[in-house]
C-alpha positions in Angstrom: -46.4 -52.6 3.2 -45.8 -49.8 0.7 -49.1 -48.1 -0.1 -49.0 -46.7 -3.6 -52.4 -46.1 -5.0 -52.3 -46.0 -8.8 -55.1 -44.4 -10.6 -57.5 -47.0 -11.9 -58.8 -46.7 -15.4 -62.3 -45.6 -14.7 -65.0 -46.2 -17.3 -65.1 -43.1 -19.6 -68.8 -43.6 -20.1 -71.6 -42.2 -17.9 -74.6 -44.2 -16.7 -76.8 -42.4 -19.2 -74.9 -43.6 -22.3 -75.2 -46.8 -24.4 -72.5 -49.4 -24.0 -71.4 -51.5 -26.8 -70.2 -54.2 -24.5 -73.2 -55.8 -22.8 -71.1 -57.7 -20.4 -69.0 -54.9 -19.0 -71.1 -52.1 -19.0 -74.4 -51.6 -17.5 -76.9 -50.0 -20.0 -79.0 -47.1 -18.6 -81.6 -45.6 -20.9 -82.9 -42.0 -20.7 -86.5 -43.2 -21.0 -88.2 -46.6 -20.7 -89.5 -48.4 -23.7 -93.1 -47.8 -22.7 -92.6 -44.0 -22.9 -91.7 -44.3 -26.6 -95.0 -45.7 -27.7 -97.5 -43.0 -28.9 -100.6 -42.7 -26.8 -103.5 -44.5 -28.4 -106.6 -42.7 -29.3 -109.6 -42.8 -27.0 -112.2 -45.5 -28.0 -115.1 -44.2 -30.0 -118.1 -43.0 -27.9 -121.4 -44.7 -28.4 -123.8 -42.5 -30.2 -126.6 -44.9 -30.9 -128.3 -47.7 -29.1 -129.8 -50.9 -30.6 -131.9 -49.1 -33.2 -133.0 -45.8 -34.7 -135.3 -45.2 -31.8 -132.3 -44.1 -29.7 -131.3 -41.6 -32.3 -134.7 -40.2 -32.6 -135.1 -40.1 -28.9 -132.1 -37.9 -28.5 -133.8 -35.2 -30.5 -137.0 -35.4 -28.5 -135.8 -36.1 -25.0 -133.7 -33.5 -23.2 -132.4 -34.7 -19.9 -131.8 -32.4 -17.0 -128.3 -33.7 -16.5 -125.6 -34.2 -19.1 -124.1 -37.3 -17.3 -125.5 -40.6 -18.2 -124.8 -43.9 -16.6 -125.0 -47.1 -18.7 -127.1 -49.9 -17.3 -125.8 -53.3 -18.5 -129.0 -55.1 -17.4 -131.2 -53.1 -19.7 -129.6 -51.5 -22.8 -132.8 -49.6 -23.5 -132.7 -47.7 -20.2 -130.8 -44.5 -19.4 -130.0 -43.1 -16.0 -129.5 -39.5 -15.2 -126.5 -38.5 -13.1 -128.9 -37.9 -10.1 -130.0 -41.5 -10.2 -133.6 -40.8 -11.3 -134.9 -43.4 -13.8 -136.8 -42.3 -16.9 -138.3 -45.0 -19.1 -137.7 -44.6 -22.8 -140.7 -43.7 -24.9 -141.2 -45.7 -28.1 -142.0 -43.5 -31.1 -142.8 -44.6 -34.6 -140.0 -44.3 -37.2 -140.3 -44.9 -40.9 -136.6 -45.3 -41.4 -135.0 -48.8 -41.4 -133.2 -49.6 -38.2 -129.4 -49.1 -38.1 -127.1 -52.0 -37.2 -125.9 -51.9 -33.6 -122.4 -50.5 -33.0 -119.9 -51.9 -30.6 -119.6 -50.1 -27.3 -115.9 -51.0 -27.0 -114.2 -53.4 -29.4 -111.8 -55.8 -27.5 -111.2 -58.1 -30.4 -107.6 -57.0 -30.6 -107.0 -58.3 -27.1 -108.3 -61.8 -27.8 -105.6 -64.6 -27.6 -104.4 -66.3 -30.6 -103.5 -64.9 -34.0 -105.4 -61.7 -33.4 -103.1 -60.7 -30.5 -100.0 -58.8 -31.6 -97.8 -56.0 -30.6 -96.7 -53.2 -32.9 -93.7 -54.1 -34.9 -90.5 -52.2 -34.3 -90.8 -50.4 -37.7 -94.4 -49.4 -37.1 -93.4 -48.1 -33.6 -90.7 -46.0 -35.2 -93.0 -44.6 -37.8 -95.6 -43.6 -35.2 -92.9 -42.1 -33.0 -91.3 -40.3 -35.9 -94.6 -38.8 -37.0 -95.3 -37.5 -33.5 -91.8 -36.1 -33.1 -92.2 -34.1 -36.3 -95.3 -32.5 -35.0 -93.6 -30.8 -32.1 -90.8 -28.3 -31.7 -90.2 -29.2 -28.1 -86.5 -30.0 -27.8 -87.0 -32.5 -24.9 -89.4 -34.6 -27.0 -87.1 -34.5 -30.0 -84.2 -35.5 -27.8 -86.1 -38.4 -26.4 -86.9 -39.5 -29.9 -83.2 -39.3 -30.9 -82.3 -41.4 -27.8 -84.9 -43.9 -28.9 -83.5 -44.1 -32.4 -80.0 -44.9 -31.0 -81.5 -47.6 -28.7 -83.5 -49.0 -31.6 -80.5 -49.1 -33.8 -78.4 -50.8 -31.1 -81.0 -53.6 -30.7 -82.0 -53.8 -34.4 -82.1 -57.5 -35.2 -79.3 -58.7 -37.5 -79.9 -62.2 -39.0 -77.3 -64.8 -38.1 -75.2 -65.7 -41.2 -76.2 -69.1 -42.7 -73.5 -71.5 -43.9 -74.8 -71.4 -47.4 -74.7 -67.7 -47.5 -78.3 -67.3 -48.8 -79.1 -64.5 -46.3 -76.2 -62.2 -47.1 -78.5 -59.6 -48.6 -80.8 -59.8 -45.6 -77.8 -59.2 -43.3 -76.6 -56.2 -45.4 -80.1 -54.7 -45.4 -80.4 -55.0 -41.6 -76.9 -53.4 -41.2 -77.8 -50.6 -43.5 -81.0 -50.0 -41.6 -79.1 -49.8 -38.4 -76.7 -47.2 -39.9 -79.6 -45.2 -41.2 -81.1 -45.0 -37.7 -77.8 -43.9 -36.3 -77.5 -41.2 -39.0 -81.0 -40.0 -38.4 -80.4 -39.8 -34.6 -77.1 -38.0 -34.8 -78.5 -35.6 -37.4 -81.3 -34.7 -35.1 -78.9 -34.4 -32.1 -76.7 -32.0 -34.1 -79.6 -29.7 -34.8 -80.6 -29.7 -31.1 -77.0 -29.2 -30.0 -76.7 -26.2 -32.3 -79.8 -24.8 -30.6 -78.0 -25.0 -27.3 -79.8 -28.1 -25.9 -77.4 -29.3 -23.2 -78.5 -33.0 -23.0 -78.2 -33.3 -26.8 -74.7 -31.8 -26.7 -73.6 -34.3 -24.2 -75.3 -37.3 -25.7 -74.0 -36.5 -29.2 -70.5 -36.3 -27.7 -70.9 -39.6 -26.0 -72.1 -41.2 -29.3 -69.0 -39.9 -31.1 -66.7 -41.1 -28.2 -68.2 -44.6 -28.6 -68.2 -44.8 -32.4 -71.9 -44.3 -32.9 -72.8 -42.5 -36.1 -69.1 -42.2 -37.1 -67.2 -43.5 -40.1 -66.7 -47.3 -39.7 -67.8 -47.1 -36.1 -64.5 -45.6 -35.0 -64.2 -43.4 -31.9 -64.1 -39.8 -32.9 -62.8 -37.6 -30.0 -62.0 -34.8 -32.3 -65.8 -34.1 -32.6 -66.6 -35.4 -29.1 -64.3 -33.2 -27.0 -65.7 -29.8 -28.1 -69.2 -31.0 -27.4 -68.1 -32.2 -23.9 -66.6 -28.8 -23.2 -69.8 -27.0 -24.5 -72.1 -29.2 -22.3 -69.7 -28.7 -19.3 -70.0 -24.9 -19.7 -73.7 -25.3 -19.5 -73.3 -27.2 -16.1 -73.4 -30.9 -17.2 -71.5 -32.8 -14.5 -70.8 -35.9 -16.6 -69.6 -33.7 -19.5 -67.2 -31.9 -17.2 -65.8 -35.3 -16.0 -65.5 -36.6 -19.5 -63.8 -33.4 -20.7 -61.3 -33.7 -17.8 -60.6 -37.3 -18.9 -60.0 -36.2 -22.4 -57.5 -33.5 -21.3 -55.7 -35.9 -19.0 -55.2 -38.5 -21.7 -55.0 -36.3 -24.8 -58.1 -37.5 -26.5 -59.2 -35.1 -29.1 -57.0 -32.3 -27.6 -53.6 -31.7 -26.2 -52.7 -33.4 -22.9 -53.1 -30.7 -20.3 -53.2 -31.7 -16.7 -54.0 -28.2 -15.5 -57.1 -28.1 -17.6 -58.0 -31.6 -16.6 -57.8 -30.6 -13.0 -60.1 -27.7 -13.6 -62.8 -29.9 -15.2 -62.5 -32.5 -12.5 -63.0 -29.9 -9.8 -66.0 -28.5 -11.6 -67.5 -31.9 -11.8 -66.5 -32.8 -8.3 -68.2 -29.6 -7.0 -71.4 -30.9 -8.8 -71.0 -34.2 -6.7 -69.9 -36.3 -9.6 -68.5 -39.5 -7.9 -66.0 -40.3 -10.7 -64.5 -36.8 -10.6 -64.3 -36.9 -6.8 -62.6 -40.3 -6.9 -60.0 -39.0 -9.5 -59.3 -36.0 -7.3 -58.8 -38.3 -4.3 -56.3 -40.5 -6.1 -54.5 -37.4 -7.4 -54.2 -36.0 -3.9 -52.9 -39.4 -2.5 -50.3 -39.9 -5.2 -49.4 -36.3 -6.1 -50.8 -36.5 -9.6 -52.2 -33.8 -12.0 -49.6 -31.3 -10.8 -50.7 -31.6 -7.1 -48.5 -32.3 -4.2 -49.2 -35.3 -2.0 -51.9 -34.5 0.6 -53.2 -37.8 2.0 -55.8 -36.1 4.2 -57.3 -34.2 1.3 -57.2 -37.3 -0.8 -59.1 -39.3 1.8 -61.7 -36.5 2.1 -62.3 -36.7 -1.7 -62.6 -40.5 -1.5 -65.2 -40.2 1.3 -67.2 -37.7 -0.7 -67.1 -40.0 -3.7 -68.1 -43.0 -1.6 -71.2 -41.0 -0.3 -72.4 -40.5 -3.9 -71.2 -43.8 -5.3 -73.2 -45.4 -8.1 -73.1 -48.7 -9.9 -70.8 -47.0 -12.5 -68.6 -45.3 -10.0 -68.1 -47.5 -6.9 -64.3 -47.2 -7.0 -63.9 -45.0 -4.0 -65.7 -47.4 -1.6 -63.2 -50.2 -2.7 -60.2 -47.8 -2.3 -61.3 -46.8 1.2 -61.7 -50.5 2.1 -58.1 -51.2 1.0 -56.9 -48.2 3.0 -58.7 -49.4 6.2 -57.4 -52.9 5.6 -53.7 -51.8 5.8 -53.8 -48.3 7.2 -52.2 -45.3 5.5 -49.6 -42.8 6.7 -51.2 -42.0 10.1 -54.2 -40.8 8.1 -56.4 -43.9 7.9 -56.3 -46.4 10.8 -56.6 -50.2 10.4 -60.2 -51.3 10.8 -60.8 -54.7 9.3 -64.5 -54.9 10.3 -65.2 -51.5 8.6 -63.1 -52.6 5.5 -65.3 -55.7 5.1 -68.4 -53.5 5.4 -67.1 -51.3 2.6 -66.3 -54.2 0.4 -69.8 -55.5 0.9 -71.2 -52.1 -0.1 -69.2 -52.0 -3.3 -70.2 -55.6 -4.0 -73.8 -54.7 -3.7 -73.2 -52.1 -6.4 -71.7 -54.9 -8.6 -68.0 -54.0 -8.3 -66.2 -57.2 -9.2 -62.8 -56.5 -7.4 -64.6 -55.9 -4.2 -66.8 -59.0 -4.6 -63.7 -61.1 -5.3 -61.8 -59.8 -2.3 -64.8 -60.5 -0.1 -65.0 -64.0 -1.5 -61.4 -64.5 -0.4 -62.2 -63.2 3.0 -65.0 -65.7 3.6 -63.0 -68.5 2.1 -59.9 -68.2 4.2 -61.4 -66.3 7.2 -59.5 -63.0 6.6 -60.3 -59.5 8.0 -62.4 -60.9 10.8 -64.8 -62.7 8.4 -65.8 -66.2 9.4 -65.0 -69.1 7.0 -68.3 -69.4 5.2 -68.4 -71.5 2.0 -71.9 -70.1 1.0 -70.8 -66.5 1.3 -67.5 -67.1 -0.4 -69.1 -68.8 -3.4 -71.8 -66.0 -3.5 -69.3 -63.2 -3.8 -67.0 -65.1 -6.2 -70.1 -65.6 -8.4 -70.9 -61.9 -8.4 -67.4 -61.1 -9.7 -67.3 -64.1 -12.0 -70.5 -63.1 -13.8 -68.6 -60.0 -14.8 -65.7 -62.0 -16.2 -63.4 -61.3 -13.3 -60.8 -64.0 -14.2 -59.5 -64.7 -10.7 -63.1 -65.2 -9.4 -63.8 -67.5 -12.3 -60.7 -69.6 -11.4 -61.7 -69.5 -7.7 -65.1 -71.1 -8.7 -63.0 -73.8 -10.5 -61.4 -74.8 -7.3 -64.7 -74.8 -5.4 -66.4 -77.0 -8.1 -63.5 -79.4 -8.0 -64.1 -80.3 -4.3 -67.6 -79.0 -3.8 -69.2 -78.0 -0.5 -71.9 -80.2 1.1 -75.3 -78.5 1.2 -73.9 -75.5 -0.7 -72.3 -76.5 -4.0 -72.3 -79.9 -5.6 -69.0 -81.2 -6.8 -68.8 -81.0 -10.6 -65.7 -81.6 -12.8 -67.6 -80.3 -15.8 -68.3 -76.9 -14.1 -64.7 -76.8 -12.9 -63.4 -77.2 -16.4 -65.8 -74.6 -17.9 -64.9 -71.9 -15.3 -61.2 -72.7 -15.7 -61.6 -72.2 -19.5 -63.4 -69.0 -19.0 -60.5 -67.7 -16.8 -57.9 -69.0 -19.3 -59.6 -67.2 -22.2 -59.3 -64.0 -20.0 -55.5 -64.6 -20.1 -55.1 -65.9 -16.6 -51.8 -67.9 -16.9 -52.4 -70.5 -14.1 -55.9 -71.1 -15.6 -54.2 -71.8 -19.0 -52.1 -74.5 -17.4 -55.1 -75.9 -15.6 -57.1 -76.2 -18.8 -54.2 -78.0 -20.4 -54.1 -80.4 -17.5 -57.9 -81.0 -17.6 -57.7 -81.7 -21.3 -54.8 -84.1 -21.0 -56.2 -86.1 -18.1 -59.8 -85.8 -19.0 -61.3 -83.9 -16.0 -64.7 -82.4 -16.8 -64.1 -83.0 -20.6 -62.9 -85.6 -23.0 -59.2 -86.1 -23.2 -57.6 -84.2 -26.0 -53.8 -84.2 -26.0 -53.5 -81.9 -29.0 -55.7 -79.2 -27.4 -53.9 -79.7 -24.1 -50.5 -79.0 -25.7 -51.9 -75.8 -27.3 -52.9 -74.5 -23.8 -49.6 -75.6 -22.3 -47.8 -73.5 -25.0 -49.9 -70.5 -24.3 -49.2 -70.8 -20.6 -45.5 -71.4 -21.2 -45.3 -68.3 -23.4 -46.7 -66.3 -20.5 -44.0 -67.6 -18.2 -45.6 -70.6 -16.5 -42.8 -73.0 -15.5 -45.0 -76.1 -15.0 -46.4 -75.7 -18.6 -42.8 -75.4 -19.9 -41.7 -78.5 -18.0 -44.7 -80.5 -19.4 -43.9 -79.5 -22.9 -40.3 -80.7 -22.5 -41.6 -84.1 -21.4 -42.6 -86.8 -23.9 -46.1 -85.8 -24.9 -46.9 -89.5 -25.6 -46.3 -90.3 -21.9 -49.5 -89.7 -19.9 -49.3 -87.2 -17.1 -49.2 -88.4 -13.5 -52.6 -89.5 -12.4 -54.6 -87.1 -10.2 -53.4 -87.2 -6.6 -49.8 -87.9 -7.4 -46.8 -85.7 -7.2 -47.0 -82.7 -9.4 -50.7 -83.1 -10.0 -53.1 -80.1 -10.2 -55.2 -81.3 -7.3 -55.3 -84.0 -4.7 -58.7 -85.3 -3.9 -60.0 -88.1 -1.8 -62.5 -90.7 -3.0 -65.9 -89.6 -4.5 -64.5 -86.1 -5.2 -64.0 -85.2 -1.5 -61.2 -83.1 -0.2 -58.3 -84.7 1.7 -60.2 -83.9 5.0 -63.1 -86.0 3.8 -65.5 -83.1 4.4 -66.0 -82.0 0.9 -64.5 -78.6 1.6 -61.6 -76.8 -0.1 -58.6 -79.0 -0.2 -55.6 -77.4 1.6 -53.3 -79.3 -0.7 -55.0 -78.2 -3.9 -52.3 -76.7 -6.0 -54.5 -75.7 -8.9 -54.5 -72.1 -7.6 
């Protein structure tokens, strides 16, 4: 087997940035939501008891200790810090008694209409007021990050069919843009003052279309800031600057410069940069000659520092140990499966899908285990890995006793999800399900549309079906040319409810 390791397209965003795609990317904030709320003031201290006698007593009675302990059993008694009890002396007073004041008002914590959190706008006002009182760049930076996060999650009303809320939608969108502008303006001031986190975060905003014209990516402004933050020692900024130089984003394409930035970030233990250097050494990229041993070393370093955002080196090492590589990496299926499990724990969809295959078919020394196979397929499918989605389609078609109930409806939904992700065989399967009525109501018109999409992508079965008379119903399930062959009650041909060996849906 020829081992050619092409450079995978790594996410160009660090874990500290804000993703626009909630599915793909994993959002990691710089501070938790609780940190952005201003500290509440201390409750008012009680200065008077039940009447004016307490006030007058304060002027006449001088305790030997400043610490008092409140006795809930007798509100008229005071205790010294040393525990000695002194009864209160009643003195005449010509003034009218003052109304009692609450020791601590808990009315705002009562359930019902009185219980309420601060609104988003009120929180912003309080935070903005506190941020203006300080010249601490760290606090101002946290406020800018909070503004970006608040804008990202600012509620936009759903459009109504009648269009009566168009103005409300526009106001909400304008408010979001105002927050973005306020955040980027503050970040620019901090960046000009040499604040490294602000330089990087502002560059990341520009690179992702935050605070830019029409939300378009602006690498012309992002790249210089990446370089500036990299010079101040920011590992993520060095990696992003190297990516820009490699691809020509906001600058000329210069592999030599990209290599310098990657090495700078790699020396700072950035797993993404270490992975890129490893692939470059394996394939002889970025002006380097092929040096497999050096490439494997870089991959191992990246795997040691792998994160949920950069688990790629673990997966690559697993593939190397699965097949071996140029007398540098020996075949070790057990270790390869362990590496795939590590990457799956970090949420890496390709590793989870591969491990699902291993447990389904008993590959790489893994036992055939329906529960584990479905588990790992599900990890990948939740991230829209199209092959994993389609693998779940096959599992739901036949089911697994005690693990997964047979469900044509779920099979159709997962097949459609894979088809919408442009998986050709899933397009044909969706057309078949719609024509025959598996997991959905029969719809010949919709079925033909899916057949056409599959045929345009080169699926021969879909092309043959389109040539046939569309008024002629397709061969019933189980016959020649069918998508699946199932026994009675949804069982597989072996009668055990497991994956059917004759299932040709895959």
